[in-house]
N, C-alpha and C positions, 0 to 999 in steps of 0.2 A: 417191821423196823429193826433192824440189828447194833444193838449196844454199839459205841463209839470205840475205834482203837486208840489207845492214850498213849502209842508210842511215837517219839518224834524224831526229826532228823537233824543232828548239828551240822550249823553250814560253816561255823567259826567265824571271825571275825568280830571287829569292837563294833557289836550291833543293835547289843542290849542298852535301854536307856529311854529318856522320856525327851521329848520335843513340844516344842509349844507351836500349835499352827494357830495365829491369830491371839486374843486375847482371852477365849473363852470355850478353848478346845486344848486337849493335850493328844500326842501321840505314845504311847509304851511301847518299846521295843523289847520282844526278848527272842531266844535263839527258837522257842517253841510257836509264837504269833504274836500280833499285835493287837491291841485293845483300846476301846473307843471309850470315851467319858467327854463331859462339860468339865472346864475348869472353875473353881469356886474365885472370887474377889477381882480387884480391878485389871488393870492393864499389866502384862508382866513386867517387871522392873527392867530398866536398863540403865548403862552408865556411858556414859559419851568417854571415850580413850581422849587422855591430856594428848598424844600424837598416834597418831595410825598403828595398827599392827607391824610391826618390822619383817613381816611375813610379805608385807605389799609393798616395801619402799621401791625407790628405783635400784639398778645395779649399777657400778662404775661405768661411765661410759665412754668414751677413746673422741681425744679432739676430731672434729671433723675437717674435711678438706672443701673448699669450693660452697660453705653453706652458709656463707656467714648473714647475707642477706634475709634467707629464708626464718632463719632463727631469731634475726631483731624483729621480723613483721610478726611472727608466734607470739613471742614477748610481748610484743607491743598490743594486739588483740585480745589476749589471754589478762593483762594488765584493767580490758577495759570491765572483765568479769560481768560483761551481759550479755554475751552469748555461746556458743561451743565455737570451738575452731576444729575444722575437718581437713587432714592431711591426707591426698589422694594422690594416686598413681600407680602404674604397674607393679608389678613385685619385683622386687629387688633395686628399685629405684634409690631406697635409702629412708623409707619413711621411718622405721623402726631405729634407724640411726640418730634420726633426726628427733622424734620423742623421747629417745634414752637422754640424749643430751641435755635438750629443756628440763624433763622429769631430775636429773642429778646436778643442774646451777641451780634449780629452782630450791629443792633440799639443801643443796650447799648454802644457801642465802638465808636459812632456816624455814623453809616455808612447808607446810604440811602437802605430804605430796603419797597418793595412793596410786599404786603403777599393779596392770595387770593383762595379760593377751586374752582378749576375746576367741581365740581360734579355736572351734567345734564349739563354742559355749551358746547354751540360749542366755536370751535376755533376761531372762525372771534369774537363772545364776549367778551372772554377772551382776545383778540389783542385790542378791542377797552376800557376792563377796565382799561388795563396795561397802553393805552393811556390817556384817561382821569386821572390815576392817577399820572401821571408824569406831564402832558398839562393842561392849565387853557385855555379851547375854548370849551367853552360849545355848545352843540347841530353839532358836526363836526365830520363828517366821514372822512378820509383824504385817498384821492387815495393810493394803496399799493406802488408806487415809494416813495412819500412823507413820507409815514409812516415809512419807514422802514429810509429814511436819518434823520425824526425827533427822532425815537427812538435809531437809532446811537449814537444819541449826551449825552443819558442818561446813568450816569455811578451810577448804581445802584445795592442791589442785589435782583432779583425777584423770589420770593419764589411761586411756585405751588402745592398744596396740590389734592389730588383724580383725576390726570390727567389720564383719559382711553380713549382718542383719538385715532386713526389709528397714524401707523408709518407716514404716509403721510400727517397729520394732523399736528403733533409734527413738520415735517419738515417746514411747512408752518408757525410755531409759532416760529421757529427759525431763520427764515429768514425774519419775522418780528421786532425782537428784535436783533440786532447785537451786539450791545451796551454792553448790560449786563451781570451780571454773573445770570446766571438760575439754581436753584435748583427745582426739582420737585419732585414729590411721584406717585408711580402708583404701580397697582399689576401687572401688565405686565412688562419685560424686553424691551424697547422698543427702545432704543438707542443702535448704532450700533458705526462702529467708530470714530464716529461724538463727541462722550463725553466718559464721565465715568459713570460706571454701578455699585452700590453699594447692592448687596444683603443684605435684613437685616433677621437673623434669631432670633430664641427666646434667652431669657435670658440661662446664667449661672444657674444652681439650687441655690449654695450660692444667688444670685443677686434675682432668682423669691424666696426664702424662705426670701429673707430679704423683700422685697418688699411685700407679702401677709402678714408677722408679723407685718410691719408697721401699713399698709392697716386698719388688721382685729383687733390687739390689742391695737393699738395708739402707740403712740413714744418710750414709756417703755417697749412695745414687752412681757408683760408678759402674759405668756403661760402656760399651764402644759406642763408636757413632753407627754400625751397623744396627747394633740393639736398639739403640734411642729410636734409629728411621724405624724400626721394626714395632716398639711402644705406642710410635704417635701412630699410626698407620692403624693400629690395634684400637686406639683409643675412638678414631673417626668411623672404625666399621662397628664400635659396640654403641657409637651415638652418647658416650661419658655414662653408661649405664654401671653403677658403681658395683651390684653383686656381680655382675660379668667380666668387669675388668680384676674385681680383686681375685674370682678364681683363677683368671687366666694366670696372675701375678703369684698365686702360690704353685700354679703349676709352674711358672717359670724361675721359681724360685727351687724348685725341687727337681726340674728337669730342664734348666737352660732357657735363653731366651729365646733365642732363635732356633729352638729343634720347637717349641710351644708353637711359635709365630707358624712355624711350616706345618703343621700335622698337629694342632689341638686337639684333633679327639684321640689318635694314637696316643699322644702323651699323658690326657683323662686317664685313657683305660690301662693303661701301664700305672699309674697313680694309686690308682683304685685296687689293680690285682698287688700292688706291691704293701696292700695293709696286710698286720700281723691277725691272726684269728678273731679277736676280742673286738680289734676297732672294726672288722671286717662282718662280724655278726651284728656290729652294733649300728654300722651303716647300713645291713640289710633292715632291721626291724625299722630305724628310721624313715628310709626308702617305702616301706610297706603302709606308713601313715604321712604320707604328703601334707604340709601344713598345718600338720598338729604336734605342738611342742610335748616332749615326753620327759616327765622328771626320771631322775637316773635309778630311783630304785624299781619304776614299772619298767624300766629299758635295761635294768639288769636282768628283770622276771624274761620278757620278752628275748632278748638276744640267748636267755641262758647260761647267763655268766655267774659265778660263785658268789657276788656279793656287789651292794653299790659300789664298793670301793673300785672292783675293775672295771666296772662302770662309766665309774668319772675320768681314770686312765684311760679308757678308750676314748672319753670324751674330748680329755686334752689334744690327743693326736687328731681328730677327726676337726678340732678347732683349729689345729695349726696349721692344719692343710686347706682350709674354708670349708671340709664336706658337714662341719653342721656349725648351727649358729646357735646361743642363746637366746630362748623364747618365752616368756611366760615362765610356770614355774619347771622348766624344764632347758630342751636343746630339739632342733628341727632341722630336717634335710632343707639345705635351701634350694629355691627353686633353679634348674637349670644346673644343681650339680652332677657330676658322674655319680654313677652308683650302681653295684652289680646286678648284671642282668638274669640273676636266677629266678624263680617263680617264687613268691611270694607265699610262706608255709603259711594259711592264712588258720588252717585247723591246729596247728602248734602253738601258735598264737596266743589263739584261746584258751587251749587247753593251762598253758605256761602263764597266763595273764589271770587264770581263775584260781589257779592253785598259791599266787601271791594274793588277791584279795582276801582269801578266806583268813589269810595269816596278818595280812596289813594295819597298820594302826588307821583309825577312821581319817584324822585327817592326810595321811598318804592317798587315801582313795578319794578322796575330793577334790585333792588337786592333779588326778589322772581322771576324771570325769571322760573329758573329752577323746582321751587314750581308750577308755573301753567302749563308749559307743564307736567309735572307730574303727576298732578291734570286731567288735560285735555285727555292725556294716560289714566288712571285710569276709566275716566267716559266714554270715548269712548269704552271700553275693556268690560266694565259692560253693555255696551246698554244707559247709563243714557244719550241719545241726546239729549234731548232738553235742561236739565242742560248742557251740554259740550258746544252747539250752545252759550248759554247767555254766557258764561266766554269766549269762544273765542270770540267773538263778543265784547265783553268790553274791552278785552286786547290785541286784534290785536293792536289798532291806538294807545294806551300806548308805546307797545313795540318798533311798529317804530318809534315812535315819539321820544324813548329815546334811539335809535341805538342800541336794541339789537336783531341785525336783525335774527341772528341763532335761536332765540328763535320765531320770529314773524314770522320765516317761518314754523316753526311747530307749532305754533298756527293756522297760515292759512290754511295749509294740515289737520289738526285735526278739525279746525272748521268745514270746506269743508266735510269733511266726516260726522261730527253729523249733518250739518243741510241737507246733502243728506238723510240720514235715517229717519231725521223728519219730514221730505218734507217740510221745510222750504226755499220756491223758493226764496222771497227775501235775506235773508242770504247765499244762496249758489251763488249769482249771484254776492254779497259782498266780499264773498271771493274767488271765482273763478277770480274775476278783481284786490282782491290785490294781488293774486298771479301773475297774470301778471305786477302788476304795480312792486311789489320787483323784480321781474328777471330785469324788464327794466331798474330801477335802479340801481343795482348789472353794468348791461351792462353798462353804462354811468359811473359809477363810476372806471368801470377797460378803459375806455377813450375806445369803442369799433371804430372804424374808419366810420365816417360817408360821410367822404369825401364832394365832393360838390352839396348833395342830395338838393333838393330844397323841396319845404313844403308838395308836394304830396311824393315824397321818402322817406322824414324823416318817415313821420305817417305811410308809409306801412312799413319802417322796423321796428319801434316801434311794431309794431302789431296791429289790430285793434279785435271787437268782445265786442263790451259792451263800456259802458260810460267812458272815459277816467280819469272822474274828478265826479266819483258817489260818492255818501254822504260815506264819514269817509275813501276812498279806498284810503290806504296810496301808493300813487303815488308815481311817482321818482322826477322828479323837479318841484318845486314850486313857485309859486306866491309871491311876500312882496309886500310893498309899490311902487316898481319901473315898471313901465311900459312894458309890455311884448313886447320884439322885434319881427320880423317875423320870421315863421316856419321856415324858412330854415337861417335865421342867427340862429336858438337854433341849428338847427342840426350843423351847421359848428363852434360854439363854443364847442359842446361836442369834436371833434375832434382836433381841431385846435384854441387855443386863440388869436390865430395872426390873423386871417380871419381879413378882412374888413368889418367894422360895414354898409352892403350894403345889404337891407332886401329885399327880391325879391316880397315879398306880405306882405300889412301894417297889422299887428296888434296890436291890442289894449286890455288893459284891465282896467277894472272898479278897481279906488283904492281899497286895503285890507286892512284890519284892523289890527294895529299891536297891537301885544298880548303883555300882561306890562310881562316885565322878560326877554324876548327872545332878541335875539341881533340883533338892527336893521338893514335890512340888506343895507339902503340905508347912513347909518352912519356908515360903515366901511371904515378903511384906509385900502388900498390892496398894496401889493408890486408890482414891475414889474412880468409879468408873467415868471417861471420859479425861483424866489428866494424866500428866506424866512426870515422873522422877522428876526432880533436877539432876539432869545428867553429867553435872561436875560433882556429884558426890555418890558413894555406893551404895547398892542397897544394903539395911541393918541385918537382913535375914530372922528379923522377927518372928517368932513363931503367930500365925495368925488361923489356927486349927478353927476350922468350924464348930459348932454349935454339936454337942453328941447327944443331944435329946433325941429319943427316940421317933422315927416316922410316925406320922399319925396313919397311917396305912398299915403298919408291923403290927400284928397281933401280939398279946403280953404274951411274956416268957411263961410256958406250958401249955400255950394252946396252939398245936402245929398249924401251918399253914403255907401256903406254896402260891408264888405268882410268877409271871412270866414276863418278859421282857418286851413283848409281844406276843399279845393273843389274837391275831388277825393278820395272817401271813398270807401268802400266794404259793404254791407247790414251787417247793424247790426252796424254801426260804431257810432262816433259822431262827433262833428264839432260847434265851438263857433261860433256866427253870432256877428258881432262889426259894428255897425253904428257911422257914424262920419256926421258934418258938418249942423246938428240941430241947434237951438235956447236951452241956458241952460235954463233947467224945462221943456221944449219940450219933451211931453208924444210919446213913438216911441212905436208901434205895429208892432211887426214880424210875416209874415205869408208865406206859401210855396202855388203852385202849379205842379203840374206834375201829372205822370201817376196815375189813381184813383183818381184824383180830388184836393182838396186843405184845407187849414184850417188854425187856427190862431197857433203858435207859443208861444205867450206869450208876454208881454209889459213889458217895461223901460222906468226910466224920464233919459231923459241926465242930463249931469254933467255939473259942471261951464265951459267945455271945448268943450261943446256939441256934448260929446260921450257919447254911451251906449252899454253894453254888457251882450249879454244873452247867458250864460254858458249851451252848451249842446243843444242848440236849433235845430240841427241837432241829431237824437237818433234815438232809438226803430228798427221798424221792418219796415224800407222803401223799396219797391221792385227797382230791377233792374231797372234803366233808369235816365231820365235828370230831371231837378229841377229848378225853380227860386224861388228866397228865397228873399223877401222884409220886408224893411225896412221902415213903413210910418208916417209920420208927423202927426201934426194936419189940414194942407191942403192936398188935391188928386194930388197937384205939387210937394208935396215934399215926395218923395221918393228917396231910394237908392234898387238897386236890383242886386244879385251874381247867379250866377248858378251852381249849385252841380251836379255832376254826381256820382250816384252808382251802382257800380257793383256787380254782384254776389258772394259770396264768395265762393271761392274754396275748394273743398273737403278734409276736414284735411287727413295729410299725417299717416299712420301708422310708428310710428318711437321707439325707445327706448330712453328714458329719461335719463335712469341707468341703466347702464349694468355692469357686471365685464369682464373684457377680461380675468379674468383667476380665478379659486378657488382651494382649498385645496381638494383635496379627502374625500367625505363624511363631510363636511362641509354646512352650511347653504348657499343656493344663494337666493338670491333677484334680483327682476328685476321689474322697473319701465316703463311702457309703455304708450304714448296716442296715440289720433289719434282716439279713438273709439269713437261710440255712447253711451250716457247716458245709463247704466244695460245691457248695449253688454257683453255675456259671452265671454272671452278671455281665452286662453288655452297658454300654456308653456311648448314646449316641447324639450327635447335634445335628438337630434337626431329622432328617428322615438319613443320615450318612452315622455309621457307625465307626466309632474313631479308637474304639479299643475293649478289650475283653478281659476276666481275671476269675479267679475264683475264689469266693469265701473263703475268709478262715473261720478257724475254730470257734470264733467270738462271733460269726456270723457278719465283720466287719471286711473290708473290700478294698483296695487302693486300686483306681483305675487314671492310668497316665498313655494322655496321646497329644495331639498338636492342635493348636486353635485355627481354624482356618484364614488362608490368608486374605480373603475378602472381609471386610468390616458391616456390622450390623449387626442385629439384636437376632438370637438363637435360642430355641428352645435346647434345653440341657435335660436328659433323660437315662437316669439306671434303671434297666428292665432287668427281672430273674427272670425263672425257669417259664413263667407262665405271664403274660400281658398285661394282668391284674397285679402284678408283684413290680410297682414301678413307686418312684421319684421323682418330680421333675423343676424346674425352675430355669429362671432367662439366665441370660449369658450375653453381655454384652461384648461385642470384638471390635476393638478402641486400633486407629492407624498407628502406625510404628512413630514413635516421636524420632525428630531427624537427631543425627548424630550428634553428639558432643566432642568437637574439635578441639578446646581449649586443652591446653598444656604444651609441653617441649617438642617440637619435631624435626628431625635432621640432627639435631645435636646443636644447634643453633637460632633455631626460631621457636619464638613462645607466642603460641594463637591463643587471643580471648575475644570473647563474642561482643560487642560492641553494638548489636542492636539489630533490630529490623532483618534480620537474618544474614546480617555480614558479619564476618571473622575478619581481623587484622593481625597479622603475623609481624612480631616484633625482633631484633636482633639480640638474643639475649648472651650473657659473655662480654669479653672485652671486646674493643674495636679488631677490624681484621681489615687486614689489607689484600684487596685485592688482585691476585699476581699479574695478568695481562696488561692491566692499567697502572699499576701501582697507586691506584688510588681506597680512601679507605673506607667502609661500611662504617659507621658511629653505631657503637651500643647503646640499645634502648630505641634506635631509628626504625620506622616503619619501611617493611619490604616486602610484605604480600597483602593482598586483600583479595577476598572472595565473597560469592551468595548465592542463594539458590538452593536447591534440594539436589540431596545426594541420588545417584552416585556421580553426576558430572555437575561440578562448579562452574561459572563463571567468575572470573576476577582481571585483577593486573598482578606485575611484581615489578621492581623497580630494577633497574639496568644502571650500570653506569659506566663513566666513557672517559677518556684521560689517555694519558703519555708519561709515565716515566713518573709520576704522584702529579702530573701538574695538570693545568685547564682541566678537572677532576670537574664530571656534569652528572647529575641523575634526570631517567627521562623513564617514568612509568609505561609498559608495555602489556599489552593483553595476554593473559595465559587462560587455559582451562585445568581443572583438577580432578583427575577421576578418582574417586575414593576404593580404596580395596573392600572385597565384602568382609571381612574379618576387622575391617573400619581401622585398620594398624599402618595404614601405609597410604600416598596420596601422590599418583603420578599427573607431575608436572608438564605439560605442554606449554610454551611462551615463544612467542615469534618477537625478531629483534626491532622495534622499534626504527632502527636507522639503516637494516636491512629488511627489507619485507620480503617473506619468502623465505627467510632464516629463522626454521625453527631450533629450540633448544628443547629438549626433555630430559628432567630430574625425576628420582623417585624421592619423597621424605617419608621417613617411618619414625612413629611414634618413640618417642625416648622411653 
């Protein structure tokens, strides 16, 4: 075994410092490595902010046209403070505008408000942002129980736009924020009985015409009769869809009402072609990341603009033309907006973003977590593996350092894929170690019970296979300026903070540098375990340095000794060697002997207490056997020894890392399995049918994607490697497709609601409407449609109106059929005139 290479690569960026993971573990990041250790004391002190951090305050909001009823309903529901409110509807229907108006009005009324965009974020990152907005405790990831307790004290309106997580993720979000009023927007109806759901439809025709007229012609609304007719026809064709109307109005303002009405596509292309270089580059970058808000500094990097000032100037022009809209920490391309048709430069975006990440402040990187993940996905999809590898390597430690661990997990996974395909063995090892480290950290955060494990048991529980302290690996619990206690004590602290401080194996660490700007772990006043500091007062910062008495297992000064952080490892594992009892300044050489010979491990100089630590002294490819490690001073007689046992690594067990227990018939199916060899071909079968094949990555993990059967039932789900005995299996239940949700706006004038028993009722939305043939009036809010049954064809009735010149008006119901399109966005209505049997009327209703 050769001595370690002590060189390192600097990745730059603001990734140095310490963070707290739970209340009893710390992570200390440097450019070279990440170190793990337990933390002394009680819960990490936190201080509730008097008002939420201004970074999450609502932006200015414009007055809305035609949304008074929805705004009043939302405010009334939020006033009850008993359940969350979800506004849902298709993209561009106005959800963001409605949420912004509610948030701004609440803030203006003196209420505490926190606003954020969930686009591209994992639920755990959303929750961490909420915690940081409400509490002043930098670099702290609270355990779930304490997080819920702390957030339960917060009385604020939390507004989350663009939430597209699963119903299960939403349940976790609700559980973590028990004390707040919660208002969300999504394209899906996620809430059930635990909250209120408000579908958002298109604008009524009069409101739509007013909106377009003001945007296209200005406040005076000066238009010719022909132009006004064109605007009215546009509003009908768009079914009152606000974003479509605003984009058309911007085109009309630039190109003229009639030219846009005659050929909107040509007008849109001409508008995009007229952009200057900076605005065009910014638009291309936004178009490459659909739906993801891009902060101005990151946009400047992606678009290769000289500085954020140029990016902001480009955004101002794009906002004016409705080609960019504010969202979350930045801007995004609105759905349906025209964009350049040039191919997206995935490799160039990844390369430029990596260069920016290496020098950007940590807060800016945290705000761009979703952008980093989206650029990585695009680069991997386009097989730009080397730029993707470089971006992931630069971003991973920073995202771990700023506690965006949901994004960190995606970056590790994508980086591993890119490094594997690029043949970068060193980076493959880095990402594999980082993945293990993240999983260990999350296990510690959840307080996995380690009981009374000693040093050997603890390291076996955490897992082995690679250097626990490899360079830049975001590992779980980190060392700081305090000496690390015994490995057995670390294991006990994770599960039970009250365990007596009685180390089973002496372990010490060289002092680690304190990074400026980070909370000094030894200078933190801690409350007793299980108690939280009064959040209305700031931590005093009094020193609670632990007792400096020598550990019982430490040999007295002048008697050299050697201990290992783990004296029983599997092949490929690692252990630190810690020498003590030497003279201050004495040079200590570490070496090994055992099966296959021996060799030097490295050298260190004893500190003022006569101690020295050689991290990762044991690492790499030691064969199974019994080894002797020696710490040798300047004289042959001044030495300490320790015995190490290396065991064969057991063959990995084939297993499912992620697999659903049930899926809906005909929908996408994805499973993740592990335990295979790198490059091994793996098959996914349902019963006897193969639905997917893929090659395992460098970590032995494989993702397989297929489609669930159309027939319902219970199936045997199996992953199989190169041999029949290399498999894992479980049951999969295929459930029927749920009936489609017809609730919401249709045709620009109907609002459907479920009245129970599989029956839907459509009532007229907007103002009263005069039917032109009869001159009679359909009243607003009156029922006009009933339908029931199962898709795609429903049976029902529509309400006819008869009269002449507005006199002798009478309503009568007539039978009708309703055929739902495959995409669920249109209904073909075919109805028979009850006064004239055999005369049929057909009409297509589209979702607003």
